[in-house]
C-alpha positions as CSV (number, residue, x, y, z in Angstrom):
1,X,77.1,22.4,6.1
2,X,80.2,21.8,8.5
3,X,80.9,25.5,7.5
4,X,77.2,26.5,8.1
5,X,77.5,24.9,11.7
6,X,80.7,26.8,12.0
7,X,79.3,30.2,11.4
8,X,76.2,29.5,13.8
9,X,78.6,28.2,16.6
10,X,80.8,31.2,16.2
11,X,77.6,33.6,16.2
12,X,76.1,32.2,19.4
13,X,79.7,32.6,21.2
14,X,80.3,35.8,19.9
15,X,76.6,36.5,21.7
16,X,77.4,34.6,24.9
17,X,80.7,37.0,24.9
18,X,78.8,40.2,24.1
19,X,76.6,38.9,27.0
20,X,79.4,38.4,29.7
21,X,80.9,42.1,28.5
22,X,77.2,43.5,28.9
23,X,76.8,41.8,32.2
24,X,80.4,43.1,33.6
25,X,80.2,46.5,32.4
26,X,76.7,46.6,34.3
27,X,78.3,44.7,37.9
28,X,80.7,47.2,37.5
29,X,78.5,50.2,37.0
30,X,76.8,48.8,40.1
31,X,80.1,48.9,42.3
32,X,81.2,52.3,41.1
33,X,80.0,54.9,43.1
34,X,77.6,57.2,41.7
35,X,77.3,61.2,42.8
36,X,75.0,62.5,44.4
37,X,73.3,64.4,42.2
38,X,70.9,67.8,44.0
39,X,67.4,68.1,43.4
40,X,67.1,71.4,41.5
41,X,64.5,73.6,42.9
42,X,64.6,76.5,40.9
43,X,64.1,80.1,42.3
44,X,64.3,83.5,40.4
45,X,65.6,86.2,41.6
46,X,66.1,89.9,40.1
47,X,68.3,92.5,40.9
48,X,68.7,95.9,39.0
49,X,66.2,94.1,36.1
50,X,68.9,91.0,36.0
51,X,67.2,87.7,36.5
52,X,69.1,84.7,37.9
53,X,68.0,81.0,38.3
54,X,69.3,79.6,41.7
55,X,68.5,75.7,41.5
56,X,70.1,75.1,44.8
57,X,68.8,77.9,47.2
58,X,66.9,75.1,49.0
59,X,70.4,74.0,50.4
60,X,70.8,76.4,52.7
61,X,68.5,74.9,55.3
62,X,70.1,72.5,57.2
63,X,67.1,71.8,59.8
64,X,65.9,70.0,56.2
65,X,66.3,66.3,56.4
66,X,66.8,66.7,52.7
67,X,69.7,68.6,53.2
68,X,71.0,66.8,55.7
69,X,70.7,63.8,53.7
70,X,72.5,65.2,50.6
71,X,75.2,66.3,52.7
72,X,75.7,63.1,54.2
73,X,75.5,61.4,50.7
74,X,78.4,63.8,49.6
75,X,80.8,62.7,52.6
76,X,80.0,58.9,51.6
77,X,80.8,59.4,48.1
78,X,84.0,60.8,48.7
79,X,85.0,58.4,51.2
80,X,84.2,55.8,48.6
81,X,86.2,57.6,45.6
82,X,89.0,58.1,48.2
83,X,89.3,54.7,49.5
84,X,91.7,53.5,47.3
85,X,94.1,55.9,49.3
86,X,93.1,54.9,52.6
87,X,96.5,53.6,53.2
88,X,97.9,56.4,51.2
89,X,96.2,58.5,53.6
90,X,97.7,57.1,56.5
91,X,101.2,56.7,55.6
92,X,101.0,60.6,54.8
93,X,99.0,60.9,58.7
94,X,102.4,59.1,60.2
95,X,104.4,61.3,58.3
96,X,102.7,64.8,59.4
97,X,102.5,63.6,63.1
98,X,106.3,61.8,62.8
99,X,107.8,65.6,62.1
100,X,106.3,67.7,65.0
101,X,107.5,67.2,69.0
102,X,104.4,66.0,70.1
103,X,105.1,66.9,73.8
104,X,106.6,69.9,73.7
105,X,106.3,73.6,75.7
106,X,106.3,77.0,74.1
107,X,108.8,80.1,75.0
108,X,107.8,81.1,78.5
109,X,106.7,84.9,78.6
110,X,107.3,86.9,81.6
111,X,105.0,89.4,83.1
112,X,105.6,90.5,86.5
113,X,106.7,87.8,88.9
114,X,105.4,84.8,86.4
115,X,106.7,83.1,83.4
116,X,103.7,82.2,81.5
117,X,103.5,79.5,78.6
118,X,101.8,76.3,76.9
119,X,102.9,73.0,76.3
120,X,101.4,69.8,74.8
121,X,101.4,66.5,75.5
122,X,101.8,63.3,73.2
123,X,98.6,62.0,71.9
124,X,96.5,64.6,73.6
125,X,94.9,67.2,71.0
126,X,95.0,70.5,72.9
127,X,97.5,72.7,74.6
128,X,97.7,73.2,78.7
129,X,98.5,76.7,79.7
130,X,100.4,76.9,83.0
131,X,102.9,79.5,84.5
132,X,105.9,79.2,87.4
133,X,106.3,82.1,89.4
134,X,109.5,83.5,90.5
135,X,111.7,81.6,88.0
136,X,111.9,79.1,85.3
137,X,112.4,76.3,88.3
138,X,109.4,76.9,90.1
139,X,106.8,74.7,90.7
140,X,104.4,74.3,87.6
141,X,100.2,75.2,88.1
142,X,98.4,74.4,85.2
143,X,95.8,77.4,84.6
144,X,93.5,75.5,81.8
145,X,93.6,72.3,80.4
146,X,92.2,72.3,77.2
147,X,91.9,68.7,76.8
148,X,90.2,68.3,80.2
149,X,87.6,70.9,79.1
150,X,87.3,69.3,75.7
151,X,86.4,65.6,76.9
152,X,83.8,64.3,75.0
153,X,83.1,67.6,72.6
154,X,83.4,67.1,68.7
155,X,84.7,71.2,68.8
156,X,86.7,73.1,71.6
157,X,88.1,76.4,71.1
158,X,89.3,79.0,73.6
159,X,88.9,82.4,72.1
160,X,89.9,85.1,74.7
161,X,92.3,84.2,77.6
162,X,93.1,87.3,80.0
163,X,94.9,86.8,83.4
164,X,93.6,89.7,86.1
165,X,96.9,92.4,86.8
166,X,96.8,91.0,90.3
167,X,97.5,87.1,88.7
168,X,95.0,85.8,90.7
169,X,91.8,85.6,88.1
170,X,92.0,84.1,84.7
171,X,88.8,85.0,82.5
172,X,88.2,83.0,79.0
173,X,86.0,82.5,76.4
174,X,84.8,79.1,74.9
175,X,83.4,77.7,71.6
176,X,82.2,74.1,71.7
177,X,80.6,74.5,67.8
178,X,82.7,76.3,65.8
179,X,80.4,78.7,65.5
180,X,82.4,81.8,66.8
181,X,79.7,82.2,69.5
182,X,81.9,82.1,72.9
183,X,81.4,81.5,76.4
184,X,82.7,83.8,79.2
185,X,84.1,82.2,82.3
186,X,86.3,83.2,84.9
187,X,88.9,81.1,87.4
188,X,89.8,81.6,91.0
189,X,93.7,80.5,90.0
190,X,94.4,80.8,93.6
191,X,91.7,78.0,94.6
192,X,91.2,76.7,91.1
193,X,87.3,77.2,91.7
194,X,85.2,78.4,88.8
195,X,83.4,81.4,89.8
196,X,79.9,81.8,89.0
197,X,80.1,84.5,87.1
198,X,79.4,83.1,83.6
199,X,78.4,85.1,80.3
200,X,76.7,83.8,76.7
201,X,76.9,85.1,73.7
202,X,80.4,86.8,73.7
203,X,83.4,87.1,71.1
204,X,87.0,86.9,72.0
205,X,87.9,90.0,73.7
206,X,88.5,90.8,77.6
207,X,90.2,94.1,79.1
208,X,90.6,94.0,82.9
209,X,90.6,97.2,85.0
210,X,93.4,97.9,87.4
211,X,90.8,97.2,90.2
212,X,91.0,93.4,89.6
213,X,87.4,93.3,90.1
214,X,86.5,94.8,86.9
215,X,86.6,93.9,83.7
216,X,85.4,94.5,80.0
217,X,84.3,92.3,77.3
218,X,82.3,92.0,73.6
219,X,78.5,90.7,72.6
220,X,78.0,89.6,69.6
221,X,75.0,90.5,67.2
222,X,72.6,88.3,65.6
223,X,75.4,88.4,62.4
224,X,78.5,87.2,64.7
225,X,79.3,90.8,64.6
226,X,81.1,92.6,67.8
227,X,79.1,95.3,68.4
228,X,78.6,96.1,72.2
229,X,81.1,96.4,75.3
230,X,80.1,95.6,78.4
231,X,81.6,96.3,82.1
232,X,81.5,93.5,84.0
233,X,81.8,93.2,88.1
234,X,82.6,90.0,89.8
235,X,80.0,89.0,92.4
236,X,77.4,90.5,90.2
237,X,74.6,88.8,87.7
238,X,75.6,89.8,84.2
239,X,72.2,90.8,83.7
240,X,73.4,93.9,85.8
241,X,76.4,94.4,83.3
242,X,76.5,98.2,82.0
243,X,76.9,98.9,78.4
244,X,79.4,101.2,78.0
245,X,79.6,101.5,74.2
246,X,77.2,100.0,70.8
247,X,78.3,100.3,67.6
248,X,75.2,100.4,65.2
249,X,77.1,101.0,62.2
250,X,77.1,97.6,60.6
251,X,80.0,98.1,58.7
252,X,82.3,98.3,61.8
253,X,83.6,95.5,64.3
254,X,85.0,96.0,67.4
255,X,87.5,95.0,70.1
256,X,88.6,95.9,73.5
257,X,92.2,95.6,75.1
258,X,93.8,96.5,77.8
259,X,97.1,98.2,76.3
260,X,101.2,96.8,77.1
261,X,101.8,100.0,79.2
262,X,98.9,99.0,81.5
263,X,97.5,102.1,81.6
264,X,94.6,102.1,79.5
265,X,91.4,100.3,78.3
266,X,91.3,100.7,74.3
267,X,88.0,100.0,72.6
268,X,89.1,99.9,68.6
269,X,86.7,100.0,66.0
270,X,87.1,98.9,62.0
271,X,85.9,98.6,58.9
272,X,87.9,97.6,56.0
273,X,88.1,101.3,55.0
274,X,87.8,103.7,58.3
275,X,88.6,103.1,62.0
276,X,88.1,104.4,65.5
277,X,89.2,104.0,69.0
278,X,87.8,104.9,72.4
279,X,89.8,105.0,75.5
280,X,89.6,105.4,79.4
281,X,92.2,104.8,82.1
282,X,92.5,101.6,83.4
283,X,92.3,102.3,87.0
284,X,88.8,104.6,86.6
285,X,86.7,101.4,85.0
286,X,83.6,103.8,85.8
287,X,84.6,106.7,83.9
288,X,82.9,107.3,80.3
289,X,85.0,106.5,77.4
290,X,86.3,109.5,75.3
291,X,87.0,109.1,71.5
292,X,90.7,110.2,70.0
293,X,89.5,110.8,66.6
294,X,85.4,111.0,65.2
295,X,85.7,108.5,62.2
296,X,85.3,110.6,59.2
297,X,86.0,109.1,55.2
298,X,88.1,106.5,54.6
299,X,90.3,107.7,58.0
300,X,91.7,104.7,59.1
301,X,94.2,105.2,62.5
302,X,95.4,103.0,65.3
303,X,96.6,103.9,68.8
304,X,99.6,102.5,70.9
305,X,100.1,104.1,73.7
306,X,103.0,105.0,75.6
307,X,102.1,106.2,79.0
308,X,100.8,109.9,78.1
309,X,101.9,109.9,74.9
310,X,99.6,108.4,71.8
311,X,101.5,107.1,68.9
312,X,98.9,106.6,66.0
313,X,99.7,105.1,63.4
314,X,97.2,106.3,60.4
315,X,96.7,106.9,56.8
316,X,96.1,110.4,57.0
317,X,97.6,111.6,53.4
318,X,99.7,108.7,53.7
319,X,98.8,105.5,51.3
320,X,101.1,103.4,53.0
321,X,100.7,104.9,56.4
322,X,102.7,106.9,58.8
323,X,103.1,107.4,62.5
324,X,102.3,110.5,64.4
325,X,102.2,111.3,68.3
326,X,99.7,113.3,70.4
327,X,99.2,114.0,74.0
328,X,96.6,111.6,75.5
329,X,94.9,114.4,77.2
330,X,94.0,115.9,74.3
331,X,94.5,113.4,71.3
332,X,91.9,115.2,68.4
333,X,93.9,114.7,65.0
334,X,94.0,118.6,65.3
335,X,96.6,117.9,67.5
336,X,98.7,115.3,66.0
337,X,102.5,115.6,65.4
338,X,104.5,113.9,63.0
339,X,106.7,111.6,64.5
340,X,108.1,109.5,61.6
341,X,107.9,111.0,58.1
342,X,106.0,109.5,55.6
343,X,107.5,107.2,52.8
344,X,105.9,106.2,50.0
345,X,107.9,103.1,49.3
346,X,107.7,102.0,52.9
347,X,104.5,100.4,54.2
348,X,104.0,100.5,58.1
349,X,102.2,96.9,59.4
350,X,102.4,97.8,63.1
351,X,104.0,99.1,66.1
352,X,105.5,97.8,69.1
353,X,106.0,100.3,72.1
354,X,108.4,99.9,75.0
355,X,109.0,102.2,77.9
356,X,112.2,103.4,76.3
357,X,112.0,102.4,72.4
358,X,109.3,101.9,69.0
359,X,109.4,99.0,67.1
360,X,108.0,99.5,63.8
361,X,107.3,96.6,61.3
362,X,107.1,97.3,57.9
363,X,107.8,96.4,54.2
364,X,109.7,97.8,51.6
365,X,109.6,96.1,48.1
366,X,107.5,93.4,49.3
367,X,110.4,92.3,52.3
368,X,109.4,92.5,55.6
369,X,111.2,95.0,58.1
370,X,112.0,95.7,61.9
371,X,113.0,99.7,62.8
372,X,113.9,99.8,66.1
373,X,113.5,103.7,67.4
374,X,115.5,104.8,70.7
375,X,112.8,107.1,72.3
376,X,115.3,108.7,74.7
377,X,117.8,110.2,71.4
378,X,115.7,109.5,68.5
379,X,118.4,107.2,66.5
380,X,117.2,104.1,64.8
381,X,118.4,100.7,63.1
382,X,116.9,98.4,61.4
383,X,117.3,94.4,62.4
384,X,118.9,92.3,59.7
385,X,117.8,89.4,58.2
386,X,119.5,86.5,56.5
387,X,117.8,85.2,53.5
388,X,116.1,86.3,50.5
389,X,111.9,85.7,51.4
390,X,111.2,85.0,54.9
391,X,108.4,85.8,57.1
392,X,108.9,87.8,60.7
393,X,106.6,88.5,63.4
394,X,106.5,90.2,66.8
395,X,105.4,87.9,69.5
396,X,102.9,89.0,72.3
397,X,105.7,91.3,74.4
398,X,103.6,91.9,77.2
399,X,106.4,93.4,79.5
400,X,106.5,97.3,78.9
401,X,109.9,98.3,81.0
402,X,112.0,96.1,79.2
403,X,114.9,96.5,76.4
404,X,114.4,93.5,74.7
405,X,112.0,92.8,72.0
406,X,111.1,89.1,71.3
407,X,109.9,88.5,67.8
408,X,110.0,85.1,65.3
409,X,111.4,84.2,62.1
410,X,110.9,81.5,59.6
411,X,111.2,81.0,56.1
412,X,110.0,78.5,53.7
413,X,113.3,76.1,54.4
414,X,113.8,77.4,58.2
415,X,111.9,76.6,61.1
416,X,110.1,79.0,62.8
417,X,112.4,80.8,65.6
418,X,112.2,82.9,68.4
419,X,114.3,85.2,69.2
420,X,115.0,88.3,72.4
421,X,116.7,90.4,70.4
422,X,118.3,93.3,71.9
423,X,117.3,96.8,71.9
424,X,119.9,98.8,73.2
425,X,123.2,96.4,72.1
426,X,121.7,95.1,68.8
427,X,122.5,91.3,69.7
428,X,119.8,88.6,69.5
429,X,119.4,85.4,71.4
430,X,117.6,82.6,69.6
431,X,115.5,80.9,72.3
432,X,113.7,78.1,70.4
433,X,113.5,76.8,67.2
434,X,110.8,74.5,66.5
435,X,112.1,70.9,66.1
436,X,111.5,69.3,62.7
437,X,111.8,65.5,63.6
438,X,112.3,62.8,60.7
439,X,115.5,63.3,59.8
440,X,114.7,67.0,58.3
441,X,118.0,68.9,56.8
442,X,116.9,72.2,55.9
443,X,119.9,72.3,53.8
444,X,118.1,70.1,51.3
445,X,115.4,72.5,50.2
446,X,116.4,75.7,48.6
447,X,113.4,78.6,48.4
448,X,113.7,81.4,45.8
449,X,111.5,85.0,45.1
450,X,110.8,85.2,41.6
451,X,108.4,87.8,39.7
452,X,105.7,86.4,37.3
453,X,104.5,89.4,34.5
454,X,100.7,90.2,35.1
455,X,98.8,91.2,31.5
456,X,98.7,94.6,32.6
457,X,102.7,94.2,33.1
458,X,102.7,94.2,36.7
459,X,105.3,92.0,38.5
460,X,103.7,90.0,40.7
461,X,106.0,88.0,43.1
462,X,105.9,84.5,44.0
463,X,108.0,82.2,46.8
464,X,108.9,79.3,45.2
465,X,110.5,76.3,47.4
466,X,111.5,72.4,46.2
467,X,113.9,70.0,47.2
468,X,117.2,70.2,45.5
469,X,117.8,66.6,45.1
470,X,114.1,66.1,43.7
471,X,113.9,69.2,41.3
472,X,115.0,69.4,37.6
473,X,113.9,72.9,36.2
474,X,113.2,70.9,33.0
475,X,109.5,71.1,33.1
476,X,108.9,67.9,34.6
477,X,108.1,68.6,38.3
478,X,104.3,69.2,39.8
479,X,103.5,72.4,41.5
480,X,101.2,72.7,44.6
481,X,100.2,77.0,44.1
482,X,98.6,78.5,46.9
483,X,97.2,82.2,47.0
484,X,94.9,84.2,48.7
485,X,94.9,87.8,47.6
486,X,92.3,90.0,49.7
487,X,91.9,92.1,53.0
488,X,95.5,93.5,52.3
489,X,96.5,90.2,54.0
490,X,100.0,89.3,53.3
491,X,101.4,85.7,52.6
492,X,104.3,86.1,53.7
493,X,106.7,83.2,53.3
494,X,106.6,80.4,56.1
495,X,107.5,77.5,57.0
496,X,105.2,74.0,57.3
497,X,106.6,70.6,58.3
498,X,103.4,69.6,56.7
499,X,104.7,70.4,53.3
500,X,107.7,68.4,53.1
501,X,105.9,65.6,52.2
502,X,105.2,67.0,49.4
503,X,108.2,68.3,48.4
504,X,110.1,65.0,49.1
505,X,108.0,63.7,46.7
506,X,109.1,66.1,43.9
507,X,106.7,68.6,44.2
508,X,107.4,72.7,44.1
509,X,105.8,74.7,46.5
510,X,104.5,78.5,45.7
511,X,102.7,81.0,47.0
512,X,101.4,83.5,44.5
513,X,101.5,86.9,46.3
514,X,98.9,88.6,44.2
515,X,97.4,92.0,44.2
516,X,94.6,92.1,46.6
517,X,97.3,91.2,49.5
518,X,99.6,93.4,51.4
519,X,103.0,92.0,50.0
520,X,103.9,95.3,47.9
521,X,102.3,97.9,50.1
522,X,98.8,99.6,50.6
523,X,98.4,100.1,46.8
524,X,98.9,96.4,45.5
525,X,95.4,95.5,48.4
526,X,93.6,98.5,46.6
527,X,95.0,97.4,43.4
528,X,92.9,94.0,43.7
529,X,89.8,94.8,45.8
530,X,86.3,96.0,44.3
531,X,86.5,97.3,40.6
532,X,89.6,95.9,40.1
533,X,89.4,92.1,42.0
534,X,89.9,90.5,38.5
535,X,93.8,91.6,38.9
536,X,93.6,89.0,41.8
537,X,92.8,86.3,39.5
538,X,94.8,87.1,36.5
539,X,97.6,87.7,38.6
540,X,97.7,84.1,40.2
541,X,97.1,82.8,36.4
542,X,100.4,84.3,35.6
543,X,102.4,83.3,38.2
544,X,101.3,79.5,37.1
545,X,101.9,80.4,33.7
546,X,105.6,81.7,34.2
547,X,106.4,79.3,36.6
548,X,105.7,76.9,33.5
549,X,107.5,78.9,31.0
550,X,110.6,78.9,33.5
551,X,109.9,75.4,33.8
552,X,109.5,74.9,37.5
553,X,106.9,72.5,36.6
554,X,104.9,70.8,34.3
555,X,101.8,72.6,32.3
556,X,99.9,69.8,33.3
557,X,100.6,68.9,37.0
558,X,99.8,72.3,38.2
559,X,97.3,72.0,41.6
560,X,95.9,75.3,42.9
561,X,94.8,76.1,46.6
562,X,93.2,78.9,48.3
563,X,90.7,78.7,51.3
564,X,88.1,81.3,52.4
565,X,88.3,84.5,50.5
566,X,91.4,82.3,48.4
567,X,88.5,80.1,47.7
568,X,87.0,82.8,45.5
569,X,90.3,83.1,43.8
570,X,90.0,79.6,43.4
571,X,86.8,79.2,42.2
572,X,87.2,81.8,39.7
573,X,90.7,80.8,38.4
574,X,88.6,77.2,37.9
575,X,86.1,79.0,35.9
576,X,88.2,81.0,33.7
577,X,91.3,78.9,32.9
578,X,90.1,74.8,33.8
579,X,92.3,73.8,31.2
580,X,95.3,75.3,33.5
581,X,95.0,72.8,36.5
582,X,95.3,69.6,37.0
583,X,93.2,69.8,40.2
584,X,91.8,72.7,41.8
585,X,91.0,73.2,46.1
586,X,88.6,75.2,47.5
587,X,89.0,75.1,51.5
588,X,85.8,76.8,52.7
589,X,85.8,78.7,49.6
590,X,83.5,82.1,49.4
591,X,81.8,81.1,45.7
592,X,78.1,81.9,46.1
593,X,78.9,86.6,46.0
594,X,76.1,87.3,44.9
595,X,74.0,86.0,46.6
596,X,75.8,86.2,49.9
597,X,76.4,90.2,49.2
598,X,72.8,90.8,48.7
599,X,72.0,89.2,51.8
600,X,72.4,91.8,54.6
601,X,71.7,89.5,57.1
602,X,74.6,87.0,56.7
603,X,77.4,87.6,58.9
604,X,80.0,89.8,57.4
605,X,78.0,90.6,54.4
606,X,77.6,94.7,55.1
607,X,81.1,95.2,56.0
608,X,82.3,92.8,53.3
609,X,80.5,95.4,50.9
610,X,83.8,97.8,51.2
611,X,85.9,94.7,50.0
612,X,84.2,93.3,47.5
613,X,81.2,95.9,46.8
614,X,77.3,96.3,47.1
615,X,75.7,94.0,44.1
616,X,72.6,96.2,44.5
617,X,74.3,98.8,43.3
618,X,74.6,99.2,39.8
619,X,78.3,100.2,39.4
620,X,79.0,96.8,40.9
621,X,76.6,94.1,40.2
622,X,77.8,93.5,36.6
623,X,81.4,93.2,37.8
624,X,80.9,90.9,40.6
625,X,78.4,88.7,38.6
626,X,81.1,88.7,36.0
627,X,83.6,86.2,38.3
628,X,81.1,85.0,40.9
629,X,82.4,81.7,40.9
630,X,78.8,80.1,41.6
631,X,77.4,82.3,38.7
632,X,79.8,81.6,35.9
633,X,79.7,77.1,36.4
634,X,78.7,76.6,32.6
635,X,78.8,73.1,30.7
636,X,82.3,72.4,30.1
637,X,85.2,70.3,31.2
638,X,86.8,71.1,34.7
639,X,89.8,70.0,36.4
640,X,89.9,67.4,39.3
641,X,88.4,69.5,42.2
642,X,87.8,69.1,45.9
643,X,85.9,71.4,47.7
644,X,85.9,71.1,52.1
645,X,83.8,73.0,54.1
646,X,82.5,72.8,57.8
647,X,78.6,73.0,59.0
648,X,79.2,75.6,61.8
649,X,81.3,78.2,59.6
650,X,80.1,81.3,60.2
651,X,82.2,83.3,58.4
652,X,81.6,81.5,54.6
653,X,78.6,79.6,55.2
654,X,78.4,75.7,54.4
655,X,76.0,76.1,51.7
656,X,77.8,78.3,49.6
657,X,80.7,75.3,48.6
658,X,77.6,72.6,48.9
659,X,75.5,74.8,46.4
660,X,78.8,75.1,44.0
661,X,79.7,71.6,43.8
662,X,76.2,70.7,43.0
663,X,76.1,73.1,40.4
664,X,79.2,71.7,39.2
665,X,78.3,68.4,39.3
666,X,74.9,69.0,37.3
667,X,76.8,70.9,34.2
668,X,80.7,69.5,34.3
669,X,81.5,67.7,30.8
670,X,84.3,66.2,32.0
671,X,84.7,62.5,34.3
672,X,86.9,64.1,36.5
673,X,87.3,64.0,40.4
674,X,84.7,66.4,42.2
675,X,84.6,65.5,45.7
676,X,83.2,67.7,48.5
677,X,84.1,66.8,52.1
678,X,82.2,68.6,55.1
679,X,83.1,68.4,58.8
680,X,79.9,68.2,60.8
681,X,81.0,69.2,63.9
682,X,83.3,72.6,62.9
683,X,83.7,75.8,61.9
684,X,85.8,78.3,59.7
685,X,88.8,76.5,61.0
686,X,87.7,73.1,60.3
687,X,88.9,70.8,63.4
688,X,90.3,72.0,66.5
689,X,92.3,68.9,67.7
690,X,95.4,68.9,66.1
691,X,95.7,65.3,65.1
692,X,92.4,65.9,63.6
693,X,93.8,68.9,61.4
694,X,96.7,66.5,60.5
695,X,93.9,64.1,59.2
696,X,92.2,66.8,57.2
697,X,95.9,67.6,55.7
698,X,96.7,63.7,54.8
699,X,93.2,63.8,53.0
700,X,94.2,66.7,50.9
701,X,97.5,65.8,49.9
702,X,96.4,62.1,49.3
703,X,93.8,63.9,46.8
704,X,96.5,65.8,45.0
705,X,99.0,62.6,45.0
706,X,96.2,60.3,43.5
707,X,95.2,62.9,40.5
708,X,98.9,63.4,39.8
709,X,99.5,59.4,39.7
710,X,102.4,59.8,42.7
711,X,101.5,56.3,44.6
712,X,104.7,56.1,46.7
């Protein structure tokens, strides 16, 4: 009997335990946030006989309350899943802010008798634009306090900013939504009053004529493309403005500028494969614009006036570009005369013209160079730079009749330093090095340039930085790998004080200089676009594998990040090699390649055909579809994924990453994090205020540290 009672009581006890466990599991499941699952509403599309089913097309309509409910739900889920990192986010935010000099001053630029500069103040999000007359000891004059203008507004951006030749008027453009649709204002700098001249639907380019009463500006079309140039006379209604140029070819964007020698108004037009320029004298604003050379084929040329001579940077029988000169009176291509002989080993990026010098910014073997040509005796020399990997940029250099070249220099271990370089004496003076507070010592960090071998044998450069005492090169360090690889834009190594928060926690940071970018010359770009686009992705994967093989990092601790067109890269490599990444981060990612490129009403689509291809054409459709991130999401395990975007982004519409997230949620077979964070008040560049930008960076860093298990 006792035995039977024992069995009965044990059985009852076990039932009670099972009930408690089940109840606890139920309560735990109820407490664990559940990810939003977007409703599937299939939409069939047929292209060249191929049928695609898009279950999430409906997310494109942000006027639909269900769409906004879904986006809000994703934000809520992201906040809930990152709640355990709130203290870490705050700590990271304080680190980021603690490294910058919150109250600071830019290096003043002299223009005529004025010194122009901007400054920031502690606790304020935006710069204050100022000037002093006569000397830097003069009284400060505030031209524009962006903090005052932005008060009570969630997003604020000053695009165009142009002072009249007599320094009495300021024309500037403002965007308050992030949509990159600007409004133009004119301020009287003598009286401080805003003039009634106000123009809607403009871009960011403004060019004053010499009379100080006339300026030219660009207007955007329904796809946000700058396509018209108007002439405005102060004191007249904008409805009376004269259309002086209209670009009907949707492949071309335009801008209008006053040239550095102050003699010309220049309209520059460009597609991804062709360029054209029109000009008039700044002294005759009522004149008709004349073309330098009519566009043809894939001819690119860019005009740098030097008085009555035009220096022209062109790819005319020169893949890596060359420099020619031509009289402004007759600038047609037939009169172009070689100025710098073509060298296929050197890619010329830009020109800066001065009264007695021409500065050529170029690159050789993946490294930037600055070449100074003396226009009086035609001698030339290169400016020297100390490190094996670095980044240089010519600053505004608004003054023409001087022998000082202003440029900035930085590397992954050296903060940005602004120099004045005397082109006659070949000496330089450091004007300002960006201060990094919090005990930063560049000697504690090491940068390297390594080469990874792509599947086709091409050597791909990778810029690497780490903290020396946290790096072992034994295959244990985590890696943060960044990439872009599009439009021929080079990812030259730059300094970031924010990055220190990762390096000081033992992470290695690397920049993959993949094909599609411009680091190794023009051909490097051509070999990573159109029907060679997959080279960008396989290059990036090869960079990660090389760093793993060489023990720069652990094979299970690699985080990949890219933004915009770099988000296409992230989407593609996430699909291609999900096993390679601990986590991937796509910021404002361009991932719905086929649907976007088939819709010419979407901003950028038509001009982007020359970058990715037109999927309506049989030569491109299957290739593009084979790597399009959204179209290649399937049922399988994925790494941890963070996706960010902004509701008003005109370059990569919010619905691309929203659809990508929804499809990933419905298909992924793992339990890894998939978070989607959308800023409801911003555009392509994210938040406009600097402190909110730090919040965004702290959030992403906290995500990285969370998935890597780094808690300090």
